[in-house]
PDB file of N, CA, C and O in Angstrom:
ATOM      1  N   UNK A   1     -28.069 -21.909  18.882  1.00  0.00           N
ATOM      2  CA  UNK A   1     -26.852 -21.276  18.442  1.00  0.00           C
ATOM      3  C   UNK A   1     -26.447 -21.797  17.061  1.00  0.00           C
ATOM      4  O   UNK A   1     -26.006 -21.024  16.211  1.00  0.00           O
ATOM      5  N   UNK A   2     -26.594 -23.095  16.838  1.00  0.00           N
ATOM      6  CA  UNK A   2     -26.223 -23.662  15.549  1.00  0.00           C
ATOM      7  C   UNK A   2     -27.132 -23.160  14.436  1.00  0.00           C
ATOM      8  O   UNK A   2     -26.671 -22.901  13.324  1.00  0.00           O
ATOM      9  N   UNK A   3     -28.414 -23.023  14.727  1.00  0.00           N
ATOM     10  CA  UNK A   3     -29.347 -22.509  13.724  1.00  0.00           C
ATOM     11  C   UNK A   3     -29.005 -21.065  13.377  1.00  0.00           C
ATOM     12  O   UNK A   3     -29.045 -20.685  12.207  1.00  0.00           O
ATOM     13  N   UNK A   4     -28.672 -20.261  14.375  1.00  0.00           N
ATOM     14  CA  UNK A   4     -28.300 -18.874  14.127  1.00  0.00           C
ATOM     15  C   UNK A   4     -27.044 -18.789  13.262  1.00  0.00           C
ATOM     16  O   UNK A   4     -26.978 -17.980  12.336  1.00  0.00           O
ATOM     17  N   UNK A   5     -26.058 -19.618  13.563  1.00  0.00           N
ATOM     18  CA  UNK A   5     -24.842 -19.651  12.764  1.00  0.00           C
ATOM     19  C   UNK A   5     -25.137 -20.112  11.342  1.00  0.00           C
ATOM     20  O   UNK A   5     -24.593 -19.559  10.386  1.00  0.00           O
ATOM     21  N   UNK A   6     -25.994 -21.122  11.194  1.00  0.00           N
ATOM     22  CA  UNK A   6     -26.352 -21.613   9.861  1.00  0.00           C
ATOM     23  C   UNK A   6     -27.085 -20.551   9.054  1.00  0.00           C
ATOM     24  O   UNK A   6     -26.839 -20.395   7.858  1.00  0.00           O
ATOM     25  N   UNK A   7     -27.973 -19.831   9.698  1.00  0.00           N
ATOM     26  CA  UNK A   7     -28.711 -18.771   8.996  1.00  0.00           C
ATOM     27  C   UNK A   7     -27.773 -17.639   8.606  1.00  0.00           C
ATOM     28  O   UNK A   7     -27.870 -17.096   7.505  1.00  0.00           O
ATOM     29  N   UNK A   8     -26.864 -17.283   9.511  1.00  0.00           N
ATOM     30  CA  UNK A   8     -25.916 -16.199   9.217  1.00  0.00           C
ATOM     31  C   UNK A   8     -24.972 -16.562   8.076  1.00  0.00           C
ATOM     32  O   UNK A   8     -24.461 -15.673   7.395  1.00  0.00           O
ATOM     33  N   UNK A   9     -24.738 -17.831   7.861  1.00  0.00           N
ATOM     34  CA  UNK A   9     -23.892 -18.256   6.736  1.00  0.00           C
ATOM     35  C   UNK A   9     -24.721 -18.471   5.474  1.00  0.00           C
ATOM     36  O   UNK A   9     -24.266 -18.148   4.377  1.00  0.00           O
ATOM     37  N   UNK A  10     -25.919 -19.008   5.613  1.00  0.00           N
ATOM     38  CA  UNK A  10     -26.715 -19.395   4.453  1.00  0.00           C
ATOM     39  C   UNK A  10     -27.336 -18.205   3.725  1.00  0.00           C
ATOM     40  O   UNK A  10     -27.378 -18.189   2.495  1.00  0.00           O
ATOM     41  N   UNK A  11     -27.813 -17.223   4.460  1.00  0.00           N
ATOM     42  CA  UNK A  11     -28.490 -16.096   3.814  1.00  0.00           C
ATOM     43  C   UNK A  11     -27.528 -15.304   2.921  1.00  0.00           C
ATOM     44  O   UNK A  11     -27.863 -15.057   1.763  1.00  0.00           O
ATOM     45  N   UNK A  12     -26.355 -14.898   3.403  1.00  0.00           N
ATOM     46  CA  UNK A  12     -25.441 -14.191   2.491  1.00  0.00           C
ATOM     47  C   UNK A  12     -24.987 -15.056   1.307  1.00  0.00           C
ATOM     48  O   UNK A  12     -24.843 -14.548   0.195  1.00  0.00           O
ATOM     49  N   UNK A  13     -24.760 -16.353   1.537  1.00  0.00           N
ATOM     50  CA  UNK A  13     -24.371 -17.225   0.429  1.00  0.00           C
ATOM     51  C   UNK A  13     -25.492 -17.352  -0.595  1.00  0.00           C
ATOM     52  O   UNK A  13     -25.237 -17.352  -1.799  1.00  0.00           O
ATOM     53  N   UNK A  14     -26.723 -17.460  -0.125  1.00  0.00           N
ATOM     54  CA  UNK A  14     -27.863 -17.555  -1.036  1.00  0.00           C
ATOM     55  C   UNK A  14     -28.075 -16.287  -1.837  1.00  0.00           C
ATOM     56  O   UNK A  14     -28.355 -16.342  -3.034  1.00  0.00           O
ATOM     57  N   UNK A  15     -27.943 -15.155  -1.186  1.00  0.00           N
ATOM     58  CA  UNK A  15     -28.107 -13.872  -1.886  1.00  0.00           C
ATOM     59  C   UNK A  15     -27.001 -13.694  -2.919  1.00  0.00           C
ATOM     60  O   UNK A  15     -27.264 -13.271  -4.045  1.00  0.00           O
ATOM     61  N   UNK A  16     -25.769 -14.013  -2.542  1.00  0.00           N
ATOM     62  CA  UNK A  16     -24.645 -13.895  -3.465  1.00  0.00           C
ATOM     63  C   UNK A  16     -24.827 -14.826  -4.654  1.00  0.00           C
ATOM     64  O   UNK A  16     -24.546 -14.440  -5.789  1.00  0.00           O
ATOM     65  N   UNK A  17     -25.292 -16.044  -4.410  1.00  0.00           N
ATOM     66  CA  UNK A  17     -25.520 -16.984  -5.502  1.00  0.00           C
ATOM     67  C   UNK A  17     -26.643 -16.512  -6.426  1.00  0.00           C
ATOM     68  O   UNK A  17     -26.578 -16.724  -7.637  1.00  0.00           O
ATOM     69  N   UNK A  18     -27.655 -15.883  -5.871  1.00  0.00           N
ATOM     70  CA  UNK A  18     -28.763 -15.401  -6.691  1.00  0.00           C
ATOM     71  C   UNK A  18     -28.363 -14.193  -7.526  1.00  0.00           C
ATOM     72  O   UNK A  18     -28.775 -14.072  -8.680  1.00  0.00           O
ATOM     73  N   UNK A  19     -27.569 -13.304  -6.955  1.00  0.00           N
ATOM     74  CA  UNK A  19     -27.181 -12.080  -7.668  1.00  0.00           C
ATOM     75  C   UNK A  19     -26.118 -12.375  -8.729  1.00  0.00           C
ATOM     76  O   UNK A  19     -26.169 -11.833  -9.832  1.00  0.00           O
ATOM     77  N   UNK A  20     -25.173 -13.222  -8.394  1.00  0.00           N
ATOM     78  CA  UNK A  20     -24.061 -13.516  -9.319  1.00  0.00           C
ATOM     79  C   UNK A  20     -24.171 -14.955  -9.820  1.00  0.00           C
ATOM     80  O   UNK A  20     -23.317 -15.795  -9.531  1.00  0.00           O
ATOM     81  N   UNK A  21     -25.231 -15.221 -10.570  1.00  0.00           N
ATOM     82  CA  UNK A  21     -25.470 -16.569 -11.067  1.00  0.00           C
ATOM     83  C   UNK A  21     -24.411 -16.988 -12.082  1.00  0.00           C
ATOM     84  O   UNK A  21     -23.941 -16.191 -12.894  1.00  0.00           O
ATOM     85  N   UNK A  22     -24.052 -18.278 -12.004  1.00  0.00           N
ATOM     86  CA  UNK A  22     -23.133 -18.911 -12.958  1.00  0.00           C
ATOM     87  C   UNK A  22     -21.754 -18.250 -13.011  1.00  0.00           C
ATOM     88  O   UNK A  22     -21.124 -18.209 -14.067  1.00  0.00           O
ATOM     89  N   UNK A  23     -21.294 -17.739 -11.883  1.00  0.00           N
ATOM     90  CA  UNK A  23     -19.924 -17.218 -11.788  1.00  0.00           C
ATOM     91  C   UNK A  23     -19.124 -18.156 -10.872  1.00  0.00           C
ATOM     92  O   UNK A  23     -19.669 -19.093 -10.288  1.00  0.00           O
ATOM     93  N   UNK A  24     -17.851 -17.885 -10.767  1.00  0.00           N
ATOM     94  CA  UNK A  24     -17.005 -18.691  -9.895  1.00  0.00           C
ATOM     95  C   UNK A  24     -17.450 -18.617  -8.443  1.00  0.00           C
ATOM     96  O   UNK A  24     -17.400 -19.610  -7.718  1.00  0.00           O
ATOM     97  N   UNK A  25     -17.883 -17.440  -8.025  1.00  0.00           N
ATOM     98  CA  UNK A  25     -18.353 -17.267  -6.651  1.00  0.00           C
ATOM     99  C   UNK A  25     -19.614 -18.086  -6.391  1.00  0.00           C
ATOM    100  O   UNK A  25     -19.786 -18.641  -5.305  1.00  0.00           O
ATOM    101  N   UNK A  26     -20.490 -18.159  -7.381  1.00  0.00           N
ATOM    102  CA  UNK A  26     -21.703 -18.958  -7.263  1.00  0.00           C
ATOM    103  C   UNK A  26     -21.359 -20.438  -7.133  1.00  0.00           C
ATOM    104  O   UNK A  26     -21.920 -21.130  -6.283  1.00  0.00           O
ATOM    105  N   UNK A  27     -20.455 -20.924  -7.954  1.00  0.00           N
ATOM    106  CA  UNK A  27     -20.072 -22.330  -7.893  1.00  0.00           C
ATOM    107  C   UNK A  27     -19.364 -22.664  -6.590  1.00  0.00           C
ATOM    108  O   UNK A  27     -19.583 -23.738  -6.029  1.00  0.00           O
ATOM    109  N   UNK A  28     -18.513 -21.760  -6.097  1.00  0.00           N
ATOM    110  CA  UNK A  28     -17.831 -21.993  -4.810  1.00  0.00           C
ATOM    111  C   UNK A  28     -18.821 -22.045  -3.657  1.00  0.00           C
ATOM    112  O   UNK A  28     -18.686 -22.873  -2.756  1.00  0.00           O
ATOM    113  N   UNK A  29     -19.814 -21.166  -3.682  1.00  0.00           N
ATOM    114  CA  UNK A  29     -20.812 -21.182  -2.607  1.00  0.00           C
ATOM    115  C   UNK A  29     -21.669 -22.445  -2.673  1.00  0.00           C
ATOM    116  O   UNK A  29     -22.068 -22.975  -1.636  1.00  0.00           O
ATOM    117  N   UNK A  30     -21.951 -22.929  -3.875  1.00  0.00           N
ATOM    118  CA  UNK A  30     -22.700 -24.186  -4.003  1.00  0.00           C
ATOM    119  C   UNK A  30     -21.910 -25.356  -3.440  1.00  0.00           C
ATOM    120  O   UNK A  30     -22.452 -26.191  -2.717  1.00  0.00           O
ATOM    121  N   UNK A  31     -20.621 -25.411  -3.777  1.00  0.00           N
ATOM    122  CA  UNK A  31     -19.766 -26.495  -3.278  1.00  0.00           C
ATOM    123  C   UNK A  31     -19.677 -26.429  -1.758  1.00  0.00           C
ATOM    124  O   UNK A  31     -19.758 -27.458  -1.088  1.00  0.00           O
ATOM    125  N   UNK A  32     -19.513 -25.230  -1.209  1.00  0.00           N
ATOM    126  CA  UNK A  32     -19.450 -25.042   0.238  1.00  0.00           C
ATOM    127  C   UNK A  32     -20.736 -25.531   0.900  1.00  0.00           C
ATOM    128  O   UNK A  32     -20.684 -26.188   1.939  1.00  0.00           O
ATOM    129  N   UNK A  33     -21.876 -25.222   0.315  1.00  0.00           N
ATOM    130  CA  UNK A  33     -23.165 -25.643   0.886  1.00  0.00           C
ATOM    131  C   UNK A  33     -23.352 -27.154   0.800  1.00  0.00           C
ATOM    132  O   UNK A  33     -23.849 -27.772   1.742  1.00  0.00           O
ATOM    133  N   UNK A  34     -22.962 -27.746  -0.311  1.00  0.00           N
ATOM    134  CA  UNK A  34     -23.113 -29.198  -0.459  1.00  0.00           C
ATOM    135  C   UNK A  34     -22.207 -29.923   0.523  1.00  0.00           C
ATOM    136  O   UNK A  34     -22.617 -30.913   1.129  1.00  0.00           O
ATOM    137  N   UNK A  35     -20.977 -29.439   0.687  1.00  0.00           N
ATOM    138  CA  UNK A  35     -20.063 -30.051   1.656  1.00  0.00           C
ATOM    139  C   UNK A  35     -20.611 -29.892   3.071  1.00  0.00           C
ATOM    140  O   UNK A  35     -20.524 -30.823   3.872  1.00  0.00           O
ATOM    141  N   UNK A  36     -21.168 -28.738   3.387  1.00  0.00           N
ATOM    142  CA  UNK A  36     -21.737 -28.511   4.714  1.00  0.00           C
ATOM    143  C   UNK A  36     -22.900 -29.432   5.024  1.00  0.00           C
ATOM    144  O   UNK A  36     -23.076 -29.845   6.170  1.00  0.00           O
ATOM    145  N   UNK A  37     -23.690 -29.756   4.022  1.00  0.00           N
ATOM    146  CA  UNK A  37     -24.822 -30.660   4.225  1.00  0.00           C
ATOM    147  C   UNK A  37     -24.352 -32.111   4.293  1.00  0.00           C
ATOM    148  O   UNK A  37     -24.884 -32.899   5.074  1.00  0.00           O
ATOM    149  N   UNK A  38     -23.367 -32.464   3.485  1.00  0.00           N
ATOM    150  CA  UNK A  38     -22.945 -33.855   3.373  1.00  0.00           C
ATOM    151  C   UNK A  38     -21.950 -34.280   4.456  1.00  0.00           C
ATOM    152  O   UNK A  38     -21.772 -35.477   4.680  1.00  0.00           O
ATOM    153  N   UNK A  39     -21.301 -33.332   5.129  1.00  0.00           N
ATOM    154  CA  UNK A  39     -20.268 -33.649   6.113  1.00  0.00           C
ATOM    155  C   UNK A  39     -20.902 -34.199   7.390  1.00  0.00           C
ATOM    156  O   UNK A  39     -21.727 -33.523   8.004  1.00  0.00           O
ATOM    157  N   UNK A  40     -20.531 -35.411   7.797  1.00  0.00           N
ATOM    158  CA  UNK A  40     -21.087 -35.962   9.034  1.00  0.00           C
ATOM    159  C   UNK A  40     -20.639 -35.165  10.260  1.00  0.00           C
ATOM    160  O   UNK A  40     -19.495 -34.716  10.328  1.00  0.00           O
ATOM    161  N   UNK A  41     -21.518 -34.998  11.200  1.00  0.00           N
ATOM    162  CA  UNK A  41     -21.233 -34.198  12.383  1.00  0.00           C
ATOM    163  C   UNK A  41     -20.106 -34.792  13.211  1.00  0.00           C
ATOM    164  O   UNK A  41     -19.254 -34.051  13.702  1.00  0.00           O
ATOM    165  N   UNK A  42     -20.078 -36.108  13.379  1.00  0.00           N
ATOM    166  CA  UNK A  42     -19.043 -36.718  14.209  1.00  0.00           C
ATOM    167  C   UNK A  42     -17.663 -36.524  13.589  1.00  0.00           C
ATOM    168  O   UNK A  42     -16.682 -36.342  14.310  1.00  0.00           O
ATOM    169  N   UNK A  43     -17.577 -36.563  12.253  1.00  0.00           N
ATOM    170  CA  UNK A  43     -16.291 -36.386  11.585  1.00  0.00           C
ATOM    171  C   UNK A  43     -15.839 -34.932  11.690  1.00  0.00           C
ATOM    172  O   UNK A  43     -14.652 -34.658  11.866  1.00  0.00           O
ATOM    173  N   UNK A  44     -16.776 -34.014  11.582  1.00  0.00           N
ATOM    174  CA  UNK A  44     -16.454 -32.592  11.724  1.00  0.00           C
ATOM    175  C   UNK A  44     -15.986 -32.300  13.146  1.00  0.00           C
ATOM    176  O   UNK A  44     -15.088 -31.481  13.343  1.00  0.00           O
ATOM    177  N   UNK A  45     -16.584 -32.959  14.142  1.00  0.00           N
ATOM    178  CA  UNK A  45     -16.144 -32.796  15.529  1.00  0.00           C
ATOM    179  C   UNK A  45     -14.714 -33.258  15.726  1.00  0.00           C
ATOM    180  O   UNK A  45     -13.944 -32.616  16.440  1.00  0.00           O
ATOM    181  N   UNK A  46     -14.350 -34.377  15.093  1.00  0.00           N
ATOM    182  CA  UNK A  46     -12.967 -34.867  15.184  1.00  0.00           C
ATOM    183  C   UNK A  46     -12.010 -33.871  14.531  1.00  0.00           C
ATOM    184  O   UNK A  46     -10.931 -33.610  15.064  1.00  0.00           O
ATOM    185  N   UNK A  47     -12.394 -33.317  13.388  1.00  0.00           N
ATOM    186  CA  UNK A  47     -11.547 -32.319  12.741  1.00  0.00           C
ATOM    187  C   UNK A  47     -11.346 -31.091  13.623  1.00  0.00           C
ATOM    188  O   UNK A  47     -10.247 -30.540  13.679  1.00  0.00           O
ATOM    189  N   UNK A  48     -12.393 -30.664  14.304  1.00  0.00           N
ATOM    190  CA  UNK A  48     -12.284 -29.509  15.189  1.00  0.00           C
ATOM    191  C   UNK A  48     -11.361 -29.805  16.359  1.00  0.00           C
ATOM    192  O   UNK A  48     -10.568 -28.950  16.751  1.00  0.00           O
ATOM    193  N   UNK A  49     -11.452 -31.002  16.922  1.00  0.00           N
ATOM    194  CA  UNK A  49     -10.577 -31.383  18.038  1.00  0.00           C
ATOM    195  C   UNK A  49      -9.120 -31.287  17.616  1.00  0.00           C
ATOM    196  O   UNK A  49      -8.302 -30.696  18.321  1.00  0.00           O
ATOM    197  N   UNK A  50      -8.797 -31.864  16.478  1.00  0.00           N
ATOM    198  CA  UNK A  50      -7.402 -31.852  16.036  1.00  0.00           C
ATOM    199  C   UNK A  50      -6.958 -30.479  15.569  1.00  0.00           C
ATOM    200  O   UNK A  50      -5.786 -30.138  15.732  1.00  0.00           O
ATOM    201  N   UNK A  51      -7.843 -29.676  14.994  1.00  0.00           N
ATOM    202  CA  UNK A  51      -7.476 -28.315  14.613  1.00  0.00           C
ATOM    203  C   UNK A  51      -7.202 -27.468  15.854  1.00  0.00           C
ATOM    204  O   UNK A  51      -6.249 -26.690  15.878  1.00  0.00           O
ATOM    205  N   UNK A  52      -8.032 -27.616  16.882  1.00  0.00           N
ATOM    206  CA  UNK A  52      -7.794 -26.881  18.119  1.00  0.00           C
ATOM    207  C   UNK A  52      -6.506 -27.338  18.792  1.00  0.00           C
ATOM    208  O   UNK A  52      -5.793 -26.527  19.383  1.00  0.00           O
ATOM    209  N   UNK A  53      -6.205 -28.627  18.707  1.00  0.00           N
ATOM    210  CA  UNK A  53      -4.979 -29.145  19.307  1.00  0.00           C
ATOM    211  C   UNK A  53      -3.750 -28.637  18.557  1.00  0.00           C
ATOM    212  O   UNK A  53      -2.696 -28.434  19.160  1.00  0.00           O
ATOM    213  N   UNK A  54      -3.878 -28.436  17.267  1.00  0.00           N
ATOM    214  CA  UNK A  54      -2.746 -27.972  16.469  1.00  0.00           C
ATOM    215  C   UNK A  54      -2.479 -26.483  16.666  1.00  0.00           C
ATOM    216  O   UNK A  54      -1.323 -26.060  16.664  1.00  0.00           O
ATOM    217  N   UNK A  55      -3.530 -25.684  16.837  1.00  0.00           N
ATOM    218  CA  UNK A  55      -3.359 -24.243  16.892  1.00  0.00           C
ATOM    219  C   UNK A  55      -3.428 -23.649  18.288  1.00  0.00           C
ATOM    220  O   UNK A  55      -2.970 -22.526  18.499  1.00  0.00           O
ATOM    221  N   UNK A  56      -3.991 -24.379  19.250  1.00  0.00           N
ATOM    222  CA  UNK A  56      -4.052 -23.905  20.626  1.00  0.00           C
ATOM    223  C   UNK A  56      -3.341 -24.911  21.515  1.00  0.00           C
ATOM    224  O   UNK A  56      -3.809 -26.039  21.662  1.00  0.00           O
ATOM    225  N   UNK A  57      -2.228 -24.528  22.108  1.00  0.00           N
ATOM    226  CA  UNK A  57      -1.502 -25.508  22.928  1.00  0.00           C
ATOM    227  C   UNK A  57      -2.229 -25.889  24.215  1.00  0.00           C
ATOM    228  O   UNK A  57      -1.795 -26.810  24.906  1.00  0.00           O
ATOM    229  N   UNK A  58      -3.312 -25.212  24.553  1.00  0.00           N
ATOM    230  CA  UNK A  58      -4.066 -25.521  25.763  1.00  0.00           C
ATOM    231  C   UNK A  58      -4.879 -26.792  25.581  1.00  0.00           C
ATOM    232  O   UNK A  58      -5.058 -27.556  26.529  1.00  0.00           O
ATOM    233  N   UNK A  59      -5.369 -27.024  24.376  1.00  0.00           N
ATOM    234  CA  UNK A  59      -6.217 -28.167  24.090  1.00  0.00           C
ATOM    235  C   UNK A  59      -5.345 -29.313  23.595  1.00  0.00           C
ATOM    236  O   UNK A  59      -4.566 -29.142  22.657  1.00  0.00           O
ATOM    237  N   UNK A  60      -5.469 -30.471  24.216  1.00  0.00           N
ATOM    238  CA  UNK A  60      -4.713 -31.644  23.782  1.00  0.00           C
ATOM    239  C   UNK A  60      -5.645 -32.647  23.137  1.00  0.00           C
ATOM    240  O   UNK A  60      -6.772 -32.828  23.599  1.00  0.00           O
ATOM    241  N   UNK A  61      -5.197 -33.302  22.076  1.00  0.00           N
ATOM    242  CA  UNK A  61      -6.059 -34.315  21.476  1.00  0.00           C
ATOM    243  C   UNK A  61      -6.180 -35.528  22.377  1.00  0.00           C
ATOM    244  O   UNK A  61      -5.251 -35.826  23.129  1.00  0.00           O
ATOM    245  N   UNK A  62      -7.283 -36.227  22.324  1.00  0.00           N
ATOM    246  CA  UNK A  62      -7.470 -37.404  23.178  1.00  0.00           C
ATOM    247  C   UNK A  62      -6.393 -38.453  22.929  1.00  0.00           C
ATOM    248  O   UNK A  62      -6.024 -38.725  21.786  1.00  0.00           O
ATOM    249  N   UNK A  63      -5.901 -39.033  24.005  1.00  0.00           N
ATOM    250  CA  UNK A  63      -4.897 -40.078  23.903  1.00  0.00           C
ATOM    251  C   UNK A  63      -3.474 -39.585  23.974  1.00  0.00           C
ATOM    252  O   UNK A  63      -2.550 -40.398  24.000  1.00  0.00           O
ATOM    253  N   UNK A  64      -3.261 -38.283  24.008  1.00  0.00           N
ATOM    254  CA  UNK A  64      -1.901 -37.750  24.021  1.00  0.00           C
ATOM    255  C   UNK A  64      -1.548 -37.066  25.336  1.00  0.00           C
ATOM    256  O   UNK A  64      -0.652 -36.223  25.367  1.00  0.00           O
ATOM    257  N   UNK A  65      -2.229 -37.408  26.410  1.00  0.00           N
ATOM    258  CA  UNK A  65      -1.951 -36.768  27.699  1.00  0.00           C
ATOM    259  C   UNK A  65      -0.522 -37.037  28.157  1.00  0.00           C
ATOM    260  O   UNK A  65       0.163 -36.124  28.615  1.00  0.00           O
ATOM    261  N   UNK A  66      -0.071 -38.275  28.037  1.00  0.00           N
ATOM    262  CA  UNK A  66       1.270 -38.603  28.510  1.00  0.00           C
ATOM    263  C   UNK A  66       2.344 -38.016  27.598  1.00  0.00           C
ATOM    264  O   UNK A  66       3.439 -37.686  28.054  1.00  0.00           O
ATOM    265  N   UNK A  67       2.036 -37.889  26.329  1.00  0.00           N
ATOM    266  CA  UNK A  67       3.039 -37.396  25.393  1.00  0.00           C
ATOM    267  C   UNK A  67       3.342 -35.918  25.595  1.00  0.00           C
ATOM    268  O   UNK A  67       4.443 -35.471  25.273  1.00  0.00           O
ATOM    269  N   UNK A  68       2.406 -35.160  26.115  1.00  0.00           N
ATOM    270  CA  UNK A  68       2.637 -33.736  26.307  1.00  0.00           C
ATOM    271  C   UNK A  68       2.943 -33.402  27.762  1.00  0.00           C
ATOM    272  O   UNK A  68       2.947 -32.229  28.136  1.00  0.00           O
ATOM    273  N   UNK A  69       3.196 -34.395  28.574  1.00  0.00           N
ATOM    274  CA  UNK A  69       3.605 -34.150  29.951  1.00  0.00           C
ATOM    275  C   UNK A  69       2.479 -34.008  30.942  1.00  0.00           C
ATOM    276  O   UNK A  69       2.709 -33.579  32.073  1.00  0.00           O
ATOM    277  N   UNK A  70       1.273 -34.353  30.558  1.00  0.00           N
ATOM    278  CA  UNK A  70       0.153 -34.269  31.493  1.00  0.00           C
ATOM    279  C   UNK A  70      -0.160 -35.660  32.015  1.00  0.00           C
ATOM    280  O   UNK A  70       0.025 -36.657  31.317  1.00  0.00           O
ATOM    281  N   UNK A  71      -0.623 -35.711  33.216  1.00  0.00           N
ATOM    282  CA  UNK A  71      -0.960 -37.021  33.773  1.00  0.00           C
ATOM    283  C   UNK A  71      -2.350 -37.446  33.304  1.00  0.00           C
ATOM    284  O   UNK A  71      -3.196 -36.607  32.994  1.00  0.00           O
ATOM    285  N   UNK A  72      -2.567 -38.735  33.258  1.00  0.00           N
ATOM    286  CA  UNK A  72      -3.866 -39.257  32.816  1.00  0.00           C
ATOM    287  C   UNK A  72      -4.956 -38.990  33.844  1.00  0.00           C
ATOM    288  O   UNK A  72      -6.141 -39.084  33.525  1.00  0.00           O
ATOM    289  N   UNK A  73      -4.567 -38.653  35.086  1.00  0.00           N
ATOM    290  CA  UNK A  73      -5.557 -38.412  36.139  1.00  0.00           C
ATOM    291  C   UNK A  73      -6.116 -36.991  36.083  1.00  0.00           C
ATOM    292  O   UNK A  73      -7.080 -36.689  36.787  1.00  0.00           O
ATOM    293  N   UNK A  74      -5.534 -36.109  35.263  1.00  0.00           N
ATOM    294  CA  UNK A  74      -6.036 -34.741  35.159  1.00  0.00           C
ATOM    295  C   UNK A  74      -7.439 -34.744  34.574  1.00  0.00           C
ATOM    296  O   UNK A  74      -7.794 -35.645  33.815  1.00  0.00           O
ATOM    297  N   UNK A  75      -8.236 -33.744  34.921  1.00  0.00           N
ATOM    298  CA  UNK A  75      -9.573 -33.673  34.339  1.00  0.00           C
ATOM    299  C   UNK A  75      -9.488 -33.521  32.824  1.00  0.00           C
ATOM    300  O   UNK A  75      -8.535 -32.949  32.295  1.00  0.00           O
ATOM    301  N   UNK A  76     -10.477 -34.030  32.156  1.00  0.00           N
ATOM    302  CA  UNK A  76     -10.478 -33.999  30.694  1.00  0.00           C
ATOM    303  C   UNK A  76     -11.091 -32.716  30.152  1.00  0.00           C
ATOM    304  O   UNK A  76     -11.627 -32.723  29.043  1.00  0.00           O
ATOM    305  N   UNK A  77     -11.032 -31.631  30.885  1.00  0.00           N
ATOM    306  CA  UNK A  77     -11.645 -30.383  30.440  1.00  0.00           C
ATOM    307  C   UNK A  77     -10.974 -29.824  29.200  1.00  0.00           C
ATOM    308  O   UNK A  77     -11.594 -29.079  28.442  1.00  0.00           O
ATOM    309  N   UNK A  78      -9.711 -30.176  28.983  1.00  0.00           N
ATOM    310  CA  UNK A  78      -9.044 -29.674  27.789  1.00  0.00           C
ATOM    311  C   UNK A  78      -9.498 -30.407  26.536  1.00  0.00           C
ATOM    312  O   UNK A  78      -9.182 -29.964  25.432  1.00  0.00           O
ATOM    313  N   UNK A  79     -10.228 -31.513  26.666  1.00  0.00           N
ATOM    314  CA  UNK A  79     -10.713 -32.250  25.508  1.00  0.00           C
ATOM    315  C   UNK A  79     -12.114 -31.803  25.091  1.00  0.00           C
ATOM    316  O   UNK A  79     -12.578 -32.184  24.017  1.00  0.00           O
ATOM    317  N   UNK A  80     -12.778 -31.029  25.889  1.00  0.00           N
ATOM    318  CA  UNK A  80     -14.180 -30.726  25.638  1.00  0.00           C
ATOM    319  C   UNK A  80     -14.460 -29.640  24.610  1.00  0.00           C
ATOM    320  O   UNK A  80     -15.492 -29.741  23.947  1.00  0.00           O
ATOM    321  N   UNK A  81     -13.637 -28.610  24.413  1.00  0.00           N
ATOM    322  CA  UNK A  81     -14.028 -27.545  23.475  1.00  0.00           C
ATOM    323  C   UNK A  81     -14.253 -28.002  22.042  1.00  0.00           C
ATOM    324  O   UNK A  81     -15.157 -27.497  21.376  1.00  0.00           O
ATOM    325  N   UNK A  82     -13.457 -28.940  21.551  1.00  0.00           N
ATOM    326  CA  UNK A  82     -13.602 -29.395  20.168  1.00  0.00           C
ATOM    327  C   UNK A  82     -14.911 -30.088  19.901  1.00  0.00           C
ATOM    328  O   UNK A  82     -15.674 -29.629  19.050  1.00  0.00           O
ATOM    329  N   UNK A  83     -15.212 -31.183  20.592  1.00  0.00           N
ATOM    330  CA  UNK A  83     -16.487 -31.852  20.330  1.00  0.00           C
ATOM    331  C   UNK A  83     -17.687 -30.969  20.645  1.00  0.00           C
ATOM    332  O   UNK A  83     -18.714 -31.045  19.970  1.00  0.00           O
ATOM    333  N   UNK A  84     -17.558 -30.145  21.654  1.00  0.00           N
ATOM    334  CA  UNK A  84     -18.644 -29.260  22.016  1.00  0.00           C
ATOM    335  C   UNK A  84     -18.941 -28.284  20.886  1.00  0.00           C
ATOM    336  O   UNK A  84     -20.103 -28.029  20.570  1.00  0.00           O
ATOM    337  N   UNK A  85     -17.902 -27.743  20.284  1.00  0.00           N
ATOM    338  CA  UNK A  85     -18.100 -26.795  19.181  1.00  0.00           C
ATOM    339  C   UNK A  85     -18.634 -27.506  17.929  1.00  0.00           C
ATOM    340  O   UNK A  85     -19.433 -26.942  17.181  1.00  0.00           O
ATOM    341  N   UNK A  86     -18.187 -28.738  17.714  1.00  0.00           N
ATOM    342  CA  UNK A  86     -18.604 -29.453  16.516  1.00  0.00           C
ATOM    343  C   UNK A  86     -20.005 -30.020  16.587  1.00  0.00           C
ATOM    344  O   UNK A  86     -20.645 -30.196  15.551  1.00  0.00           O
ATOM    345  N   UNK A  87     -20.495 -30.308  17.764  1.00  0.00           N
ATOM    346  CA  UNK A  87     -21.792 -30.951  17.890  1.00  0.00           C
ATOM    347  C   UNK A  87     -22.928 -29.982  18.193  1.00  0.00           C
ATOM    348  O   UNK A  87     -24.081 -30.399  18.299  1.00  0.00           O
ATOM    349  N   UNK A  88     -22.633 -28.747  18.329  1.00  0.00           N
ATOM    350  CA  UNK A  88     -23.694 -27.775  18.596  1.00  0.00           C
ATOM    351  C   UNK A  88     -24.259 -27.207  17.341  1.00  0.00           C
ATOM    352  O   UNK A  88     -25.163 -26.373  17.392  1.00  0.00           O
TER     353      UNK A  88
END
């Protein structure tokens, strides 16, 4: 799944960079690609966890179970979508 997503992002960016060389769009796509290669997977997973916690009230960030009214004995299924999405 990750390879398919990478190919679906890389091919259009590569074609756009080749067709519109030395434009703002070309430079933005280069920066996006360099950041994508240089970004550590574990750090990206943490960002996804907190982004999901901020925009979806169903997902809680780790360590905040008591703060949002959930007991610590509840299953940790609400913590799994972020790391799962980031590490695949």
